[in-house]
C-alpha positions in Angstrom: 16.6 146.6 56.6 19.6 145.0 58.8 23.0 146.8 59.2 26.0 145.2 57.2 28.7 145.1 60.0 32.6 144.7 59.7 33.5 141.5 62.2 37.5 140.9 62.7 39.7 138.6 64.7 42.7 139.9 66.2 44.7 136.7 66.0 47.1 137.9 68.5 44.7 137.4 71.1 42.5 134.6 69.6 43.2 130.9 71.5 41.0 129.1 69.2 38.3 127.7 71.7 35.6 127.9 69.2 32.9 129.5 71.3 32.2 131.8 68.2 32.0 128.8 65.7 29.6 127.4 68.2 27.5 130.5 68.5 28.1 132.1 64.8 29.0 129.2 63.0 27.7 131.0 59.6 30.5 133.8 60.2 33.3 131.9 62.0 35.5 129.2 61.1 38.8 127.6 62.4 42.0 128.5 59.9 44.7 126.1 59.9 46.4 127.5 62.8 43.2 126.8 65.1 42.2 130.1 65.4 38.8 131.5 64.5 38.3 133.7 60.8 35.7 135.5 59.5 34.2 133.4 56.5 31.2 135.2 55.7 30.1 138.6 58.3 26.7 138.3 56.7 26.5 134.5 57.8 24.3 135.4 60.8 22.0 138.0 62.7 23.8 141.1 64.3 22.5 139.4 67.4 24.4 136.0 67.1 27.6 138.0 65.8 27.2 139.9 68.8 26.8 137.2 71.4 29.8 135.6 69.8 31.8 138.8 70.2 30.4 139.2 73.8 30.9 135.5 74.4 34.8 135.5 73.4 37.2 134.5 76.3 39.9 136.6 75.0 37.9 139.6 73.3 39.2 138.4 70.3 36.7 139.6 68.3 35.8 143.2 66.9 32.3 144.6 65.5 31.7 147.5 64.0 29.1 149.1 61.5 30.5 149.1 58.1 29.0 152.6 57.3 30.7 154.9 59.5 32.8 152.5 61.4 30.6 152.8 64.4 32.4 150.4 67.0 29.8 147.6 68.7 31.9 145.3 70.4 34.0 145.7 72.3 
């Protein structure tokens, strides 16, 4: 069984370089300001979501387990 995740993008940090879109396109998309947004937190595997968060150069992506709120990244 896969865990449900809460995935957020801190727009104060996001510079829109699109690494997350390249890594997990089912989860992230650019908004009108060319910043990433979460469009479907279940759109990719947990592994891909964490890879996208890890590769974000500004560490703008926050990932936690939905049930209980345990932080997975950063």
